[in-house]
N, C-alpha and C positions, 0 to 999 in steps of 0.2 A: 258776460261770462263765458272766454273763449276757451275749446279745449286744447289741451298740450297739444305740440307738434312734432312730436318725434318720443322714441320708443323709451319707458322710462326706464331710468338709469340702474335702478333697484328692482329688483323682484322678490316678493316671500319666498324666500328658499326653499320654501315647503307648507302643502297644504293640509292643514289637520285631517285624518281620518275621522270620517264623521256619519250615520245616518241620513240616508235621504233627507227623514224628516224633521229633521233638527238643520240641517243644512236648508230648503225650502222654505224654513222659519227666518234663516239668519239674511236669506238672498230677500222676502220679503217685506220682512221687518227692518233691518237695518238699517245702520245711517253709511250714506252710501258718498267714500272721498275717491275722488279721480286722481289717480296717479300719474299715469302717459296714457299716451296713444300708441297703438300698434299698428304701425305706416302702413304696413306691408297689404292690409284687406282693402279690398275695393270700396266696401262703407266704413262710413266712425264706426269704429271700436276701439272702445278705451276700457285700458285695464287699472281697477279699481280693487279701493278692499270695502268692506262692509262690514260695521259692526254691531254687537248687539248683546248687551247685559255683557261687558267685556271681553268675547270672542271675537277677532278678526280674522275672516280667512278674505283670500284674493278673491275677483271672479272679475268677469269679464260683460262689460256692459253695453250696446248695441240701439244707441236712441234711434226711434221715427225718422225723427227733423235729420238724420243724416244717413239717411238710406236713400239712392240711385235709382231715380224711375227704371223701371224694367218694365218692356212691350212686351215680353210674353209671359208676365208676371204683375199682370193691369191691376189685381182686385188682392185687397187685403193689405199686410204689410208683412215683410221680410222677418221683422221681428215675430208675428204673430205666429208663422210658420214657424221659428225655432221651437217655440212654446206648443205647437202642437207636434212637433218629432217629440218634444218629451214626451209627451202624453202617450203617446202609441210607443217610447219606449218603455214607459211605465208601466203601458198595459199587456208587453213580452212578458214582462220580469226577468229582460235578459241586462238591464241595465246599460244601454247601448248609448244615450247622450247623458252628459251630466245634470245635475240637477238646476235646471231652468226655471226661472219665471219673469210674470211681463209685471213692471212695476215704474210707478216713477223715478225720476232720477233729476240731478242735474243737467241738463238738458231734454227732458221733458220724459214722455213713457216712453219704453223697449224694452229690451230683452234682459233678464239680469241673468249671467250660467257661472256654477261655481267654478274657479279656474284648475286645472289639471297640471299635476308634476309628473310630467312623464319620465318613463326610462330612455336618459340618453344613447346609449351603448346599442340599442336595437337598432338592426339596417330595414328604415323603411321602405325599402324597394323587397326585400326580402320577405318580409312583413306579410303584404300585398299581394306576391306569388305564393304564397305560403299557402297548404289545404288546413291550414288551422280552423279548428272549429270554431271558435270565438271572433274568428270575422269573416268565419260561415253565415256565422248568425245575423253577422251586416249586411252581408251581400243579400240576404232576406228580408233584414228590414227596409232595405231599400228598395228595394222592386213594391215591398207594401206601401211607401211616404213616396216613391215615385223621383228621387234621389237625384237631379239633375246638374248635381257637381261632385261626386264624391270622388276626390282627388287625393295622392296617397297621403298628401300631409294634414287632410282630417282626419287621421287614425293615430289615436293618440297611446300609443302601448304602456302598461304600468308594469314596476317591477312584478308584482303577484302574478301577472300572467291577462290580465285582465285590459280589454283594448275599447277604448272607446270612441266613440265618434262625435265629430263638431263639424257646425258650418251646414243647415238644412237652412237657411234661409230660402233656398231656392227647389223647395218639396212640394208637391201634394197639386200640383198643374192637372187640371181634369183632362188632358191630353197625357199620352204616352210621353214621358224624355226621358227618361230614364238614363242617364250620361253615370260611367263607374270605371275602374282600374279593376273590378272587382269581378272580372267574367269567367276564372276559372273553374265554375263550376256551370256554365251555362248546358243548358238542356241535360244537367245529372237530377236524379231522383231527389227529392227535398227529405231533409232528414225527419226521422220519424218524432223528432222534438219538434221542429218547425211546423210540421203537419197538425201534431195540438197545439200550438201556441197560433197558427193563421187558425183554426177551427173554434179559438177563444177569443182572437180578433174578429170571428167573422157574427160571434153571437154578442157580442160588448158595441159593434158597429151599428148592428142591427136593432138591441132594445137597451143597451147596457150606461153604463155613465160614457163609456171612453165615445161615443156618438153626440150624445151630448155636447161635450166638454169639446169635441171638433167641430160641432154647429156653430158654437160663439168664436172661435176663433178663423173658423175657413168660413169658402163659401157651401152652399147645400151643393151646389155641381161638383167643388171637393169633396165634399167627402161621401158622396155618393159615387165618385168614380175613386175612391179609397178602399170603399168597400168593395168594389167590382173587382179592384185589384186584386185583393185579399180575397175574392172566391174566384176567380181566374187564378191564382196560385195554385187553391186547393183542388176546382176540375181537371188542373194540365198535373200536379204533382211535380211538378219540373221546375228546376230553376230556370228564368225566362233566358234567352238571346238576343242578341242584338240586335235593334230595327236596321233596317236598311234603310228609312226616312232621315235619319237623323244621325249626325259623329254620335259613335260607342263610348268614345273616350271623351272626358275635360278633358282643356287645355287652358297651362300646363298640367300634364297629369300627376304631379306631384307638388 
């Protein structure tokens, strides 16, 4: 079976609103059918439908076999990193990453993530430069997961005001690799809410379920580095600043 070579001609016009648990069950257990391919993606990214008990939603499926090797991310898989990012997102309570699972599919095991319908009228450049508190949460999240590729196009604004983030395959490196377009809070004190969430992550990484789950998805060194980044944020009390040792902004930025 070969993957479709172009964008799907028709996409679901609306992803039904559902709680995370229901979405996760659909993604894990539903029948996964390939509709088309998102050709702008670097790695094989398939637009699919997933159906269970008469319910159908759109999703994105990224099989491991479609990943291109990366010299600076030699261990594990991009799909596992995407799932790890979802686990951290869930632990924060901020729902930054859409429901995401690791499962088998038409092209083998990979990441499967709920498709998100965005607010098309929102100016992404303005959102990226804004002081929006929801986007500020994402900046903290990216510092925790060491996101090496936070482009503006990876922000998915909803009509409700919520903003999702996607494409977390190049996160969790043991070495600092933070590259993002969200530097407007650099050096600024962390919001009180963020400090509380980071303290929770600290506990969960040390002896809770988050640490155990991440060790199933990442190397021990990567999990330890994630914990150290959380501790560093708590110790400094400020948003990180760009490093002088590597580019601070991904290319292209949007």
